[in-house]
C-alpha positions in Angstrom: 2.5 7.2 196.9 1.3 3.8 195.8 2.0 4.7 192.2 5.5 6.0 193.0 6.2 2.7 194.9 4.9 0.6 191.9 7.2 2.6 189.6 10.2 2.1 191.9 9.6 -1.6 192.1 9.3 -1.9 188.3 12.5 0.1 187.8 14.3 -2.2 190.2 13.1 -5.3 188.5 14.1 -4.0 185.1 17.5 -3.1 186.3 18.0 -6.6 187.8 16.8 -8.2 184.6 19.3 -6.1 182.6 22.1 -7.0 184.9 21.2 -10.7 184.8 20.9 -10.7 181.0 24.4 -9.1 180.8 25.9 -11.7 183.0 24.3 -14.5 181.1 25.6 -13.1 177.8 29.1 -12.9 179.2 28.9 -16.5 180.4 27.4 -17.8 177.1 30.2 -16.0 175.2 32.9 -18.0 177.0 34.4 -20.7 174.8 35.0 -24.2 176.1 38.7 -23.3 176.1 38.0 -20.2 178.3 36.0 -22.4 180.7 38.8 -25.0 180.8 41.4 -22.2 181.5 39.5 -21.0 184.5 38.2 -24.4 185.6 34.7 -23.1 185.1 31.4 -24.8 184.7 28.9 -22.9 182.7 25.8 -24.2 184.6 27.3 -23.3 187.9 28.3 -19.9 186.7 24.7 -19.3 185.5 23.4 -20.4 188.9 25.8 -18.0 190.7 24.9 -15.1 188.3 21.2 -15.7 189.2 22.0 -15.8 192.9 24.1 -12.6 192.7 21.4 -10.6 191.0 18.2 -12.0 192.7 19.6 -13.2 196.0 
């Protein structure tokens, strides 16, 4: 039971890390022009990506 729980926690953390990395990659690929078009701020977007994944 403890082993299964540990595995489940590890899988959850890996999934969260993959999702966060994917969001960061998308944000980092935005050009300054893209950010200007959407009135975006890269650092705020990264902050919100972290909050979305990790709470």
